[in-house]
C-alpha positions in Angstrom: -32.6 -26.5 -12.6 -29.9 -26.0 -9.9 -29.6 -22.4 -10.8 -33.2 -21.7 -10.0 -33.2 -23.7 -6.8 -29.9 -22.8 -5.2 -28.4 -19.7 -7.0 -27.1 -18.5 -10.3 -23.4 -19.2 -10.0 -21.7 -22.2 -8.4 -20.2 -20.0 -5.7 -23.6 -18.7 -4.8 -25.0 -22.2 -4.7 -22.2 -23.3 -2.4 -22.8 -20.3 -0.1 -26.6 -21.0 -0.1 -26.2 -24.7 0.7 -23.6 -24.5 3.5 -25.9 -23.5 6.4 -28.6 -25.8 5.2 -26.2 -28.8 5.0 -25.0 -28.0 8.6 -28.6 -28.4 9.7 -28.8 -31.7 7.9 -25.5 -32.9 9.4 -26.8 -32.1 12.9 -30.1 -34.0 12.1 -28.2 -37.1 10.9 -25.8 -36.9 14.0 -28.7 -36.8 16.4 -30.4 -39.6 14.6 -27.3 -41.8 14.8 -26.9 -41.1 18.5 -30.5 -42.1 19.0 -30.1 -45.3 17.1 -26.8 -46.2 18.9 -28.3 -45.5 22.3 -31.4 -47.6 21.4 -29.2 -50.6 20.7 -27.2 -50.0 23.9 -30.5 -50.1 25.8 -30.7 -46.5 27.0 -34.4 -46.1 26.1 -35.3 -42.6 27.6 -32.3 -40.9 26.0 -32.9 -42.8 22.7 -36.5 -41.7 22.5 -35.5 -38.1 23.2 -32.9 -38.2 20.5 -35.4 -39.7 18.0 -37.9 -37.0 18.9 -35.3 -34.2 18.4 -34.1 -35.8 15.1 -37.7 -35.9 13.8 -38.1 -32.2 14.7 -34.8 -31.4 13.0 -35.9 -33.3 9.9 -39.1 -31.3 9.8 -37.3 -28.0 10.2 -34.7 -28.9 7.5 -37.3 -30.1 5.1 -39.3 -26.8 5.6 -36.1 -24.8 5.2 -35.3 -26.5 1.9 -38.9 -26.5 0.6 -39.8 -22.9 1.6 -37.6 -21.3 -1.0 -38.9 -23.7 -3.6 -42.5 -22.9 -2.9 -41.9 -19.2 -2.5 -40.5 -19.1 -6.0 -43.2 -21.4 -7.3 -46.3 -19.7 -5.8 -45.0 -16.2 -5.1 -45.8 -15.9 -1.4 -42.9 -14.1 0.2 -44.1 -14.2 3.7 -46.8 -15.9 5.9 -48.5 -12.5 6.2 -49.4 -12.6 2.5 -51.4 -15.8 3.1 -53.7 -14.1 5.6 -54.2 -10.8 3.7 -57.7 -11.8 2.5 -59.9 -14.2 4.6 -58.3 -15.5 7.8 -59.9 -19.0 7.6 -58.8 -19.4 4.0 -55.3 -18.2 5.0 -55.1 -20.8 7.7 -56.1 -23.6 5.3 -53.6 -22.3 2.7 -50.9 -22.1 5.4 -51.4 -25.7 6.5 -51.3 -26.9 2.9 -48.3 -24.7 2.3 -46.4 -26.3 5.2 -47.3 -29.8 4.1 -46.2 -29.1 0.5 -43.0 -27.4 1.8 -42.2 -30.5 3.9 -42.8 -33.0 1.0 -41.1 -30.9 -1.6 -38.4 -30.0 0.9 -37.4 -33.6 1.2 -36.9 -33.8 -2.6 -35.0 -30.5 -2.6 -33.0 -31.6 0.4 -31.8 -34.7 -1.4 -31.0 -32.6 -4.5 -29.2 -30.1 -2.3 -27.0 -32.7 -0.6 -26.0 -34.1 -4.0 -25.3 -30.7 -5.4 -23.3 -29.7 -2.4 -21.1 -32.8 -2.6 -20.7 -32.2 -6.4 -19.6 -28.6 -5.8 -17.2 -29.6 -3.0 -15.6 -32.2 -5.3 -15.4 -29.8 -8.2 -13.9 -27.1 -5.9 -11.2 -29.4 -4.6 -10.3 -30.6 -8.2 -10.3 -27.3 -10.2 -11.9 -24.4 -8.4 -15.4 -22.9 -8.9 -16.4 -20.6 -11.7 -18.2 -17.4 -11.0 
């Protein structure tokens, strides 16, 4: 399952997950700053951080889910959705983004777990190619 989602070898999986995990780390950091400033009573900054973190969550979920849906449905680009009827393409694009966000959350959790597993394995014995 992980080979299909993140790459064939463990090294490819680690290289695939590194930039995506950085985006998740930034999302969690901004979320924590928003929560801390909320409890400190700095409301405008807290709301701004929460809005930015929700945007970063949506982007990271779409980034994780896009690859999954691309391999599942075969759409390589957004242009392929609009090749027939434009109205049908817009409806499919909206559904595609919603599915990407929902499935991206699941893939994001799997990706975080796999990344941690690969880091631990790399530190203990090295990765196989």
